[in-house]
N, C-alpha and C positions, 0 to 999 in steps of 0.2 A: 142213246148213252149207253157207255160199256158199266154195265153191274160191276163186275169183276174190280176195274177202275176205281167207280166211285168208292165201292166196299174198301180197297187196299189205303184212298186219300186218306177215308175218313180216322181207318185204323191208325193210319199216321197222326192226324191231328190230334185223337184223342190220346194217344202217347205220349206228344209233346207237352200236352195238357196238362193229362196227370205228372208228368216228369217236373214241370213247370212249378206245380205245386209241391210236390215236393221235395225242389230243391228251396221253395221259399220256406216251407215248414222245417227246413234243417237249418237255414241261415236265421230263420225266428227264435230255434230252440237254441241254437248256439249263443246267438245276441244276449237271450235272458241268461242264458248260462255264465258266459261270461261275467254280463253285468251283474249277476248275485255273486259270483266270486269276486270280482272287484271290491263289492259293497264290503263283504266279509273281509279281504286283505286289507283293506283303508281302517274299519273298524279296527282290527286287531294293530294295525302301524300308529293309530291315535293312541291305544291305550299300553303299546311299546313307548313312545312318547311320553304318556303320561307318566309312566314310572320311571323313567329316564330324568322327568325334571323332578321328582320328588326329594332325591337327596342333594339336588343341589342348594346350596343357601353358601350366605357368608359363614357360617357359624361363628365367629369371632365378631368384631364390629368392625372390617375393614370390608372397603368394597371388594368385588372380583370381577373377571372376564370368564365365559366359557364359550365354545361353540358346539354344535350338533351336524355331523355331516349324515344327509340324506342318501339313501342310494340311486335316486330319480330326480327330477327336479319335481315339488311339490308344492300345493297350495295348502295352506294349514291355516283353517279359519278362522276365531278367538270371540267367544263373548263369555258376558261375565251377567251374574245374576245376584244380586246384592240379597235376596230375599231367602233363597234357598239352606235350610240349616243354622247354624248359629252364627255363623260367620260368611255365609255365602259360596259363591265358589265362580271357578273360570269354566267352560267347556271348550273342546276343540274337535274339528274335525279335517281329517286330511283326505285330498284328492292328487294323484300323480298323471304325471304326464304320459299319455299312453302312443303306442306306436298305431293302434288300431284306430283310434280317434284321438281328438286333442286332450280332452283332461277324461278321465275316469270320473263316476259317480262317488262324492264323498260320500265317505262311509256314515259310520251312526257316531253321534257326537257322545265323548268320552270326557267324565266331571274332572276336575282338578279343585280337591275343595283346602287343599291346606299349602295353595301358593297362590299369590297376587301375580298373574301375569298380563301385564302391562304391553300393548301391542293393538298394531292397526288391525282392524276388521278380519284382514286377510293379509297372511305373509307368501311369499312366491320367491322360491329358489330352490338348489340345493345345499345351500349352507344356511342355516337359522344360528343368529350371535346372540350373546345375552350379556345385558352389564346388571350386574344384581349389587344392588345396595343395601343396608339395615335400615328399615325405616324405625328411627326413635323420637318418641315424642314423651316424655327425655328419654323414658329407658328403651330399651328395645321391646318391640313387638311382635315384628315379624320381616322378611325380606321382600323387596322390591325387584322384581325379575321381569325388566325390559327387551322385550324380542324383537328381534328387525331383522329384513335380511338384505333390505335394499344399502345403497353407497351413499352416507353422508357427507355433508361439506359443513364443517363450522368456521363462521366470518367472525373476527375480531373475538376470538375466543378468552375471556378471561384466565390468566396465568393460572390461577387456581383450578379451574377446570378442564385445564390442557392439562396440566402435570397429573391430573389424577385419569384420564382419558391415557396417557401417556403411559401411566405405570399398568395400565389393565391391556396395555397391546402386545401381552406374550401372545394371546391368540389371533394376533391379526387383525384387528376391528376395522370395516371398512369405513372408520371414520378420517376425513382429510381435515388441513387446517389452511384458512384464507387471508386474506385481508380483505377480500371484497366479494362478492354474490359473482361478479362479471367473471373472474380467475376459479369458479368451481366448473365441476366435469357436467357436461349437460345432462348426462345421465344421472348425478348424482341430486340425493335433496339437500337444499341449502337452508342452516339454520343461523340468524344472526342475531347476535348479541350484543342488545341497548341501542340497535337501529331496526331501520325497515329493507324493505326490498328481498326479502329471502320467501323462499315455502313457509318456514316457520319463523316466527319472531321473537325472541327471549327478553323481559323487562325485570331487569332485577329491581326489588323496593326496598330491600330492607337498608333500617335507618337506625342511628343511635348504638351508643358502644359496643354492645354485642355483634355487631357489622362490621366491625372496622376489618379494610381489607376482605370483605366478604357481603357484596353486594346483592349477589344471587344466593345471600341465605333461603331469600324467598322472594317472589316476584308473580309475575305474569306470561304464560306460554299464550301466543297469539297463532291458531292453528285451524284451519278448515273455517274462518270467519267465526271461530267461538275463542273465548278467553278463558284460560284456565290458570287458578292462582296452585303455586304450587308451594312446598315447602321444604328446604332440604334435600333427601334424599329423593322426592319424590319429583325431582327437575326432569330426571333421566324417563322417568315413566310419564311425564306430558309429553315431552319431545317425540318419545316411538312409538306411542299410544294411541289410539283413537277418540277423540273427545269420549265419546259415550263410554269406551273401556275404563278410561282415566277416571269419569266419574265416579261409575259403577266402583272400582276398585279403592278409592280412596275411602268412600262409603264403607267398604267390606273393612277395609284397615280400623276405620274409628268404632267399630261395632268390636273389633279384637281390642283395641287400646280401653275401651271401657270396660272391656274382661280384667284385662291386666294390670289397670289400677286399681280394681276391687283387692286383687291380690296383694299390690304392696301398699292399699291400706292396710289392710288385715295383716302381713309383715309387721307395718310400722305400729299400730296396736299391740302385738305380743311380743315386739322388741322394747316398748316403753317403759318396763321396770330397770330394763340391762341398759338401753340407752336411747334416752327420747329423742327422738329425730324432731319432733315436730310435725311432720308432714302426712300425717293421717288425713286431716280434715281438707288438705292439698290435694290428694292424690282424690277422697271421695269427690270433691269437686270437678276435678279431669274427668273423673268416669261419668258423671251427671252429664259434664258438656259433650262427651262422646256418643255416649247415649241418646242424647236430643239430637246428633249431627243430620243436617238432612239437605245442606249445599256446599261446595266451597267456599262460602262467605263464612260459614260456623267453623272451618280450618284453621282461620285467624285468631277466633276467642279459644280454640284449643291449643294452639302452638304458644300463645301469652302467657296461657296456665302451665304449660309446660315449661317455658322457660323461668317463671316462677319457683315449680319445685325444683327445676336444675339450678337454679343461684343459691337458695336455700340447702342441698342437698352436698355441691360442693364445700361451700361453708362450716358443713360438718367435721370436715375431717375423715379420721378412722371410725369415725359413729355413722356415714355416710349411708343412707337405704338401699343404691344400687351401685 
C-alpha cells in the first residue's frame, strides 16, 4: 500500500468532514438567528396592529367600516379570555408569509384589553376588514369590532341589513349579495338569512311591536354546528367570529354592561331631586343581570330589561337618563 497516498486520502476525507460540520453549524446558527429575528419582528408587528386598533371606534352611535393593509400575506391568530382583569381581553399573534419557508414562526401574543375583537381563530390575508358597531343595552357600552379577510356572500339579505352594509362600503368590503347560494362565488363564505343551505345561516326571531320591519333585531346564527344567540349590534360579531371567540366576547361585554349600569344607576340617584327619572332601580336590576351572566341564554333576560329601560327613558323627554 502507498503510505503517502493513504495519508493524502485521509487528509481530504478529514477536511471534507470538518467542512461539512462547519457548513452545518453555519446553517443551523443562521436558521436560529433568522427564527429569533422573525419572532421579534412578528411580536412587534402584533403590537403595532394593537396600537392601530386602539383608536378605532364609532365614537358616536353609527356603525362604520375600516380596513388595514398589511405589507405581506399575514396570519392573525385571535383568542379571547373573559377572566383577565376587569373586563377580559383579546390576544393576537402574527405570522407572515416568508420566501425562506411557508410561514414564519408566530411572534409573542399581545393583549388587547380595551377592544372587543370578534373574529375567527385565524384570519389570513394581506387586507383585514372591520365592521364596527356600537353595543347598546340600552345605553352604549362599547364597540363591537368584527374583523375578517375572506370574501362573503349574503343570500336573501333583508333590506335594512343590505342598506347598512352598502352604506359602509366606502372601504370596499368583500361582501356580495345574492338571491341563492348557488350563485355565490365558490371561494366566498355564504350567509343565508331565514333559510338553509349556506355555510352560515341566520334566523331572525324578533317579534312584537318593537320588531316591526326589523325581524333580525335578535335571533340565532348557526355556524360550525353551533347556535349563537345575538341581539342587535352583535349580529356581525356572530357571523364573522368563531363560536368560542363570540361567546367569550359577549361575556366580556356583559361584565362591562354591569359596570356601566352601576354608573347610570348612580346618575339617576344623584339627579332625582332635579329630574326624577325613576330608573335607578331598573338600572340596578340590569347591572345584577349582567353580573350574573353565564351563557348566551342569559342575554335574552338582559335584552328584555334593557328594552324596559329604553321604553321608560324615551317617555321622559328632556328628563331622560341617556
